[in-house]
VOROMI-107578 format. One record per residue (C-alpha): x, y, z. Coordinates in steps of 0.02 Angstrom, whole numbers, padded with zeros to 5 digits, always signed. Layout:
! VOROMI-107578
+--------+--------+--------+
!     xx !     yy !     zz !
+--------+--------+--------+
!      X !      Y !      Z !
...
+--------+--------+--------+
! end
This chain:
! VOROMI-107578
+--------+--------+--------+
!     xx !     yy !     zz !
+--------+--------+--------+
! +00023 ! -02255 ! +00544 !
! +00204 ! -02246 ! +00493 !
! +00335 ! -02110 ! +00480 !
! +00368 ! -02042 ! +00304 !
! +00550 ! -02012 ! +00344 !
! +00613 ! -02193 ! +00404 !
! +00473 ! -02284 ! +00426 !
! +00450 ! -02305 ! +00601 !
! +00258 ! -02348 ! +00673 !
! +00287 ! -02260 ! +00841 !
! +00243 ! -02089 ! +00822 !
! +00194 ! -01961 ! +00963 !
! +00052 ! -01845 ! +00918 !
! +00040 ! -01669 ! +00981 !
! -00142 ! -01663 ! +01039 !
! -00146 ! -01502 ! +01084 !
! -00109 ! -01444 ! +00881 !
! -00300 ! -01492 ! +00834 !
! -00350 ! -01336 ! +00939 !
! -00251 ! -01222 ! +00789 !
! -00338 ! -01147 ! +00636 !
! -00212 ! -01153 ! +00514 !
! -00144 ! -01083 ! +00323 !
! -00087 ! -01118 ! +00171 !
! +00062 ! -01114 ! +00082 !
! +00001 ! -00997 ! -00016 !
! -00048 ! -00880 ! +00119 !
! -00236 ! -00915 ! +00118 !
! -00343 ! -00955 ! +00299 !
! -00383 ! -01164 ! +00330 !
! -00487 ! -01227 ! +00465 !
! -00416 ! -01310 ! +00615 !
! -00426 ! -01500 ! +00682 !
! -00257 ! -01548 ! +00601 !
! -00109 ! -01660 ! +00663 !
! +00048 ! -01649 ! +00702 !
! +00167 ! -01779 ! +00750 !
! +00321 ! -01824 ! +00803 !
! +00424 ! -01990 ! +00765 !
! +00515 ! -02058 ! +00916 !
! +00669 ! -02120 ! +00822 !
! +00737 ! -02026 ! +00672 !
! +00637 ! -01865 ! +00764 !
! +00562 ! -01792 ! +00622 !
! +00404 ! -01661 ! +00643 !
! +00283 ! -01718 ! +00544 !
! +00099 ! -01729 ! +00500 !
! +00000 ! -01899 ! +00498 !
! -00023 ! -01951 ! +00288 !
! -00197 ! -02014 ! +00307 !
! -00350 ! -01986 ! +00187 !
! -00411 ! -01875 ! +00227 !
! -00266 ! -01775 ! +00249 !
! -00221 ! -01816 ! +00071 !
! -00385 ! -01748 ! +00043 !
! -00358 ! -01584 ! +00115 !
! -00195 ! -01546 ! +00001 !
! -00285 ! -01605 ! -00160 !
! -00404 ! -01462 ! -00102 !
! -00286 ! -01328 ! -00095 !
! -00168 ! -01348 ! -00213 !
! -00320 ! -01356 ! -00352 !
! -00344 ! -01178 ! -00264 !
! -00166 ! -01134 ! -00283 !
! -00104 ! -00962 ! -00309 !
! +00041 ! -00913 ! -00314 !
! +00091 ! -00712 ! -00225 !
! -00098 ! -00664 ! -00222 !
! -00078 ! -00531 ! -00083 !
! +00011 ! -00427 ! -00229 !
! -00059 ! -00499 ! -00399 !
! +00065 ! -00621 ! -00434 !
! +00228 ! -00528 ! -00395 !
! +00321 ! -00622 ! -00301 !
! +00348 ! -00568 ! -00121 !
! +00490 ! -00443 ! -00074 !
! +00650 ! -00471 ! +00042 !
! +00723 ! -00342 ! +00127 !
! +00889 ! -00258 ! +00197 !
! +00806 ! -00243 ! +00388 !
! +00930 ! -00120 ! +00424 !
! +00909 ! +00020 ! +00307 !
! +00707 ! -00059 ! +00210 !
! +00786 ! -00054 ! +00040 !
! +00677 ! -00223 ! -00053 !
! +00727 ! -00345 ! -00189 !
! +00638 ! -00481 ! -00289 !
! +00672 ! -00645 ! -00154 !
! +00716 ! -00733 ! -00330 !
! +00856 ! -00580 ! -00352 !
! +00919 ! -00608 ! -00191 !
! +00935 ! -00799 ! -00200 !
! +01035 ! -00802 ! -00338 !
! +01155 ! -00650 ! -00303 !
! +01187 ! -00739 ! -00109 !
! +01201 ! -00913 ! -00191 !
! +01347 ! -00842 ! -00312 !
! +01454 ! -00791 ! -00170 !
! +01437 ! -00978 ! -00100 !
! +01489 ! -01093 ! -00253 !
! +01567 ! -01040 ! -00418 !
! +01466 ! -01088 ! -00565 !
! +01527 ! -01118 ! -00738 !
! +01490 ! -00998 ! -00874 !
! +01388 ! -01140 ! -00944 !
! +01296 ! -01246 ! -00894 !
! +01098 ! -01336 ! -00854 !
! +01012 ! -01279 ! -00727 !
! +00845 ! -01358 ! -00667 !
! +00719 ! -01271 ! -00537 !
! +00604 ! -01395 ! -00461 !
! +00431 ! -01311 ! -00432 !
! +00480 ! -01165 ! -00535 !
! +00276 ! -01090 ! -00503 !
! +00287 ! -00924 ! -00633 !
! +00474 ! -00945 ! -00668 !
! +00524 ! -00788 ! -00550 !
! +00660 ! -00890 ! -00489 !
! +00731 ! -00957 ! -00660 !
! +00732 ! -00773 ! -00740 !
! +00838 ! -00711 ! -00609 !
! +00952 ! -00834 ! -00628 !
! +00960 ! -00790 ! -00808 !
! +01010 ! -00613 ! -00783 !
! +01164 ! -00690 ! -00689 !
! +01198 ! -00820 ! -00823 !
! +01146 ! -00799 ! -00981 !
! +01221 ! -00922 ! -01046 !
! +01145 ! -01069 ! -00959 !
! +01000 ! -01168 ! -01010 !
! +00851 ! -01162 ! -00919 !
! +00736 ! -01291 ! -00856 !
! +00579 ! -01293 ! -00744 !
! +00481 ! -01419 ! -00692 !
! +00270 ! -01370 ! -00622 !
! +00142 ! -01508 ! -00607 !
! +00016 ! -01358 ! -00582 !
! -00035 ! -01294 ! -00774 !
! -00099 ! -01161 ! -00682 !
! +00035 ! -01074 ! -00663 !
! +00144 ! -01086 ! -00791 !
! +00022 ! -01018 ! -00896 !
! +00066 ! -00854 ! -00852 !
! +00265 ! -00844 ! -00875 !
! +00328 ! -00710 ! -00978 !
! +00469 ! -00706 ! -01103 !
! +00624 ! -00796 ! -00994 !
! +00782 ! -00791 ! -01100 !
! +00864 ! -00969 ! -01132 !
! +00694 ! -01050 ! -01065 !
! +00723 ! -01223 ! -01134 !
! +00583 ! -01310 ! -01076 !
! +00447 ! -01320 ! -00909 !
! +00405 ! -01512 ! -00888 !
! +00244 ! -01547 ! -00809 !
! +00282 ! -01742 ! -00769 !
! +00326 ! -01812 ! -00626 !
! +00517 ! -01784 ! -00574 !
! +00527 ! -01953 ! -00640 !
! +00483 ! -01947 ! -00796 !
! +00636 ! -01792 ! -00846 !
! +00756 ! -01908 ! -00946 !
! +00930 ! -01761 ! -00932 !
! +01066 ! -01705 ! -00832 !
! +01082 ! -01539 ! -00762 !
! +01210 ! -01431 ! -00673 !
! +01121 ! -01362 ! -00560 !
! +00970 ! -01412 ! -00464 !
! +00812 ! -01297 ! -00364 !
! +00716 ! -01374 ! -00224 !
! +00645 ! -01180 ! -00197 !
! +00507 ! -01236 ! -00024 !
! +00480 ! -01392 ! -00100 !
! +00547 ! -01537 ! +00002 !
! +00430 ! -01487 ! +00144 !
! +00261 ! -01536 ! +00046 !
! +00360 ! -01696 ! -00031 !
! +00269 ! -01848 ! +00062 !
! +00423 ! -01979 ! +00046 !
! +00557 ! -01854 ! +00056 !
! +00706 ! -01977 ! +00049 !
! +00646 ! -02079 ! -00096 !
! +00603 ! -01903 ! -00193 !
! +00794 ! -01873 ! -00157 !
! +00864 ! -02003 ! -00207 !
! +00764 ! -01946 ! -00394 !
! +00819 ! -01782 ! -00397 !
! +00989 ! -01871 ! -00370 !
! +00973 ! -01956 ! -00533 !
! +00965 ! -01810 ! -00619 !
! +01112 ! -01724 ! -00561 !
! +01282 ! -01715 ! -00647 !
! +01419 ! -01807 ! -00552 !
! +01504 ! -01624 ! -00544 !
! +01360 ! -01529 ! -00504 !
! +01242 ! -01446 ! -00353 !
! +01082 ! -01470 ! -00228 !
! +01027 ! -01321 ! -00194 !
! +00879 ! -01351 ! -00063 !
! +00781 ! -01219 ! +00042 !
! +00662 ! -01255 ! +00175 !
! +00554 ! -01192 ! +00323 !
! +00644 ! -01199 ! +00489 !
! +00512 ! -01224 ! +00625 !
! +00658 ! -01186 ! +00744 !
! +00659 ! -01014 ! +00686 !
! +00496 ! -00994 ! +00622 !
! +00357 ! -01093 ! +00745 !
! +00197 ! -01016 ! +00619 !
! +00296 ! -01138 ! +00491 !
! +00195 ! -01283 ! +00594 !
! +00044 ! -01228 ! +00579 !
! +00033 ! -01230 ! +00368 !
! -00072 ! -01359 ! +00325 !
! +00024 ! -01438 ! +00168 !
! +00191 ! -01435 ! +00227 !
! +00221 ! -01623 ! +00272 !
! +00376 ! -01622 ! +00350 !
! +00443 ! -01493 ! +00483 !
! +00631 ! -01488 ! +00493 !
! +00782 ! -01421 ! +00615 !
! +00959 ! -01437 ! +00533 !
! +00998 ! -01598 ! +00615 !
! +00849 ! -01685 ! +00492 !
! +00867 ! -01617 ! +00360 !
! +01060 ! -01640 ! +00358 !
! +01008 ! -01835 ! +00393 !
! +00882 ! -01848 ! +00279 !
! +00996 ! -01758 ! +00126 !
! +01135 ! -01879 ! +00176 !
! +01032 ! -02059 ! +00186 !
! +00990 ! -01975 ! -00017 !
! +01132 ! -02014 ! -00076 !
! +01228 ! -01811 ! -00069 !
! +01384 ! -01727 ! +00016 !
! +01306 ! -01569 ! +00131 !
! +01436 ! -01438 ! +00094 !
! +01336 ! -01289 ! +00192 !
! +01181 ! -01294 ! +00304 !
! +01141 ! -01104 ! +00336 !
! +01029 ! -01030 ! +00440 !
! +01081 ! -00867 ! +00384 !
! +01033 ! -00868 ! +00197 !
! +00846 ! -00817 ! +00207 !
! +00797 ! -00780 ! +00387 !
! +00695 ! -00905 ! +00436 !
! +00747 ! -01055 ! +00308 !
! +00857 ! -01191 ! +00309 !
! +00975 ! -01170 ! +00147 !
! +01065 ! -01341 ! +00101 !
! +01217 ! -01355 ! -00039 !
! +01253 ! -01519 ! -00080 !
! +01362 ! -01603 ! -00200 !
! +01333 ! -01765 ! -00275 !
! +01405 ! -01922 ! -00156 !
! +01479 ! -02043 ! -00301 !
! +01545 ! -02148 ! -00180 !
! +01393 ! -02205 ! -00093 !
! +01255 ! -02300 ! -00204 !
! +01184 ! -02417 ! -00076 !
! +01118 ! -02280 ! +00072 !
! +01021 ! -02371 ! +00204 !
! +00892 ! -02267 ! +00320 !
! +00999 ! -02325 ! +00495 !
! +01086 ! -02180 ! +00501 !
! +00915 ! -02085 ! +00530 !
! +00886 ! -02150 ! +00686 !
! +00906 ! -02122 ! +00874 !
! +00865 ! -01945 ! +00878 !
! +00826 ! -01849 ! +01054 !
! +00634 ! -01869 ! +01013 !
! +00585 ! -01804 ! +01217 !
! +00693 ! -01618 ! +01177 !
! +00582 ! -01608 ! +01017 !
! +00420 ! -01616 ! +01106 !
! +00497 ! -01508 ! +01219 !
! +00544 ! -01373 ! +01085 !
! +00366 ! -01409 ! +00967 !
! +00282 ! -01380 ! +01155 !
! +00366 ! -01221 ! +01188 !
! +00342 ! -01151 ! +01027 !
! +00122 ! -01199 ! +01020 !
! +00117 ! -01123 ! +01180 !
! +00203 ! -00957 ! +01107 !
! +00090 ! -00964 ! +00974 !
! -00045 ! -00972 ! +01084 !
! +00033 ! -00840 ! +01212 !
! +00016 ! -00721 ! +01042 !
! -00173 ! -00750 ! +01006 !
! -00204 ! -00730 ! +01189 !
! -00120 ! -00556 ! +01184 !
! -00166 ! -00484 ! +01035 !
! -00332 ! -00521 ! +01100 !
! -00326 ! -00413 ! +01233 !
! -00248 ! -00291 ! +01141 !
! -00391 ! -00273 ! +01017 !
! -00522 ! -00272 ! +01173 !
! -00430 ! -00069 ! +01211 !
! -00345 ! -00011 ! +01049 !
! -00362 ! -00030 ! +00859 !
! -00264 ! -00186 ! +00802 !
! -00155 ! -00199 ! +00655 !
! -00004 ! -00335 ! +00594 !
! +00152 ! -00296 ! +00523 !
! +00148 ! -00425 ! +00369 !
! +00037 ! -00497 ! +00267 !
! +00120 ! -00692 ! +00220 !
! +00071 ! -00835 ! +00314 !
! +00116 ! -00781 ! +00514 !
! -00015 ! -00630 ! +00487 !
! -00160 ! -00730 ! +00413 !
! -00154 ! -00829 ! +00509 !
! -00162 ! -00727 ! +00666 !
! -00295 ! -00645 ! +00589 !
! -00375 ! -00776 ! +00542 !
! -00364 ! -00836 ! +00761 !
! -00407 ! -00644 ! +00802 !
! -00598 ! -00681 ! +00710 !
! -00613 ! -00495 ! +00663 !
! -00528 ! -00420 ! +00777 !
! -00398 ! -00352 ! +00663 !
! -00451 ! -00192 ! +00577 !
! -00311 ! -00185 ! +00465 !
! -00139 ! -00242 ! +00420 !
! +00048 ! -00134 ! +00400 !
! +00166 ! -00212 ! +00251 !
! +00341 ! -00110 ! +00167 !
! +00283 ! -00219 ! +00005 !
! +00256 ! -00087 ! -00144 !
! +00154 ! -00233 ! -00216 !
! +00046 ! -00274 ! -00081 !
! -00013 ! -00085 ! -00015 !
! -00164 ! -00017 ! -00010 !
! -00234 ! -00186 ! -00058 !
! -00389 ! -00286 ! +00026 !
! -00332 ! -00445 ! +00101 !
! -00457 ! -00533 ! +00172 !
! -00560 ! -00385 ! +00145 !
! -00448 ! -00280 ! +00283 !
! -00341 ! -00138 ! +00209 !
! -00146 ! -00146 ! +00203 !
! -00062 ! +00025 ! +00251 !
! +00115 ! +00080 ! +00232 !
! +00211 ! +00102 ! +00410 !
! +00185 ! +00305 ! +00405 !
! -00008 ! +00278 ! +00367 !
! -00043 ! +00179 ! +00518 !
! -00187 ! +00257 ! +00582 !
! -00182 ! +00362 ! +00776 !
! -00260 ! +00266 ! +00906 !
! -00175 ! +00108 ! +00859 !
! -00063 ! -00034 ! +00907 !
! +00010 ! -00145 ! +00778 !
! +00073 ! -00332 ! +00828 !
! +00221 ! -00383 ! +00693 !
! +00169 ! -00560 ! +00650 !
! +00349 ! -00623 ! +00623 !
! +00481 ! -00748 ! +00706 !
! +00578 ! -00648 ! +00861 !
! +00753 ! -00623 ! +00745 !
! +00668 ! -00549 ! +00629 !
! +00543 ! -00434 ! +00742 !
! +00700 ! -00376 ! +00821 !
! +00785 ! -00333 ! +00671 !
! +00645 ! -00229 ! +00586 !
! +00584 ! -00137 ! +00752 !
! +00794 ! -00072 ! +00763 !
! +00705 ! +00015 ! +00595 !
! +00564 ! +00089 ! +00619 !
! +00587 ! +00139 ! +00768 !
! +00698 ! +00289 ! +00697 !
! +00529 ! +00332 ! +00641 !
! +00387 ! +00435 ! +00737 !
! +00346 ! +00257 ! +00798 !
! +00425 ! +00177 ! +00948 !
! +00423 ! -00015 ! +00988 !
! +00389 ! -00110 ! +01165 !
! +00462 ! -00239 ! +01205 !
! +00350 ! -00399 ! +01280 !
! +00404 ! -00549 ! +01366 !
! +00295 ! -00720 ! +01278 !
! +00281 ! -00876 ! +01361 !
! +00423 ! -00955 ! +01269 !
! +00557 ! -00831 ! +01292 !
! +00517 ! -00751 ! +01155 !
! +00511 ! -00573 ! +01134 !
! +00349 ! -00494 ! +01036 !
! +00366 ! -00322 ! +00985 !
! +00236 ! -00174 ! +00984 !
! +00226 ! -00042 ! +00868 !
! +00112 ! +00097 ! +00920 !
! +00125 ! +00291 ! +00864 !
! +00205 ! +00392 ! +00992 !
! +00075 ! +00534 ! +01002 !
! -00059 ! +00410 ! +01027 !
! -00022 ! +00387 ! +01221 !
+--------+--------+--------+
! end
């Protein structure tokens, strides 16, 4: 087995990973017995690309359903100070507009465009741009509604696209790619010399739940994503951890001066420290399971959230979850995995709700919701990450 970043054959496998159930990136339960390893040269955290892995991701993608929890409506992004909801695509373009100045006219390519939600939002801010998408899953593009100035959706591989673009978006795509440097070099050829690449990926440091996503081939942090971007012929202008919570956002330009990029400078990472970090994060995930199992023996247990973390935890807890809680109006009242989704104000009495989200996000939610009829208890996990509980005051 070789690293799909630097081709090194010295990979350290994380043996305890096999015990965890996994989740697909479209938030469906997946079996355990997966693999996770760390390259002791470049330090990239990755899945072993075996025949079994390739078979698994084929199965996952053939049954892929975008935002099935909300009947296809994209997930909401919340202002954690007041709970105001926005579409993720709207927030994405609004924030992007504050970092780079785009011209009045141009061409944009959204790679992995799904049902074109992001392109639709982009056309609202930039009505004079020509819009292009790339989507290999033809099932997703069958349901695309009218989008102003949408010129074409490419269904071929990206090396079959014969065009140049002023802006290219890779929105939660790169983590799925088996050979990300080779892939990004193809993307580089599609970008105009004065254009921008926007690449977003999960950040496993801020979001340990990313590690258990079955079809994420790579798991990035600031250092590894920067090396990959540079070695693909781009110049990173910004590497942001606050653009969206739990994610890395790279804003890059084309590095026209370096045409012969080598992989030499992606070596010599601190893999020992990375192994320690992964071990700590996986112990934290284990502590959540144990903690929630204990709660479920005493109270009716609910999970706050209906995305990857909550669905994964529900699977690990094996019928111990009584309900979900969400603030997304497209999901409230639905049944997910046969379990009802409530609004926070509808939480049943004599129950406890665990906020299935990373520490920083759970803290923000707790600060806001504790002003209502609920209080939050703060418990320390094994990884020194705070665990948040939502309990109704009148219950105890």
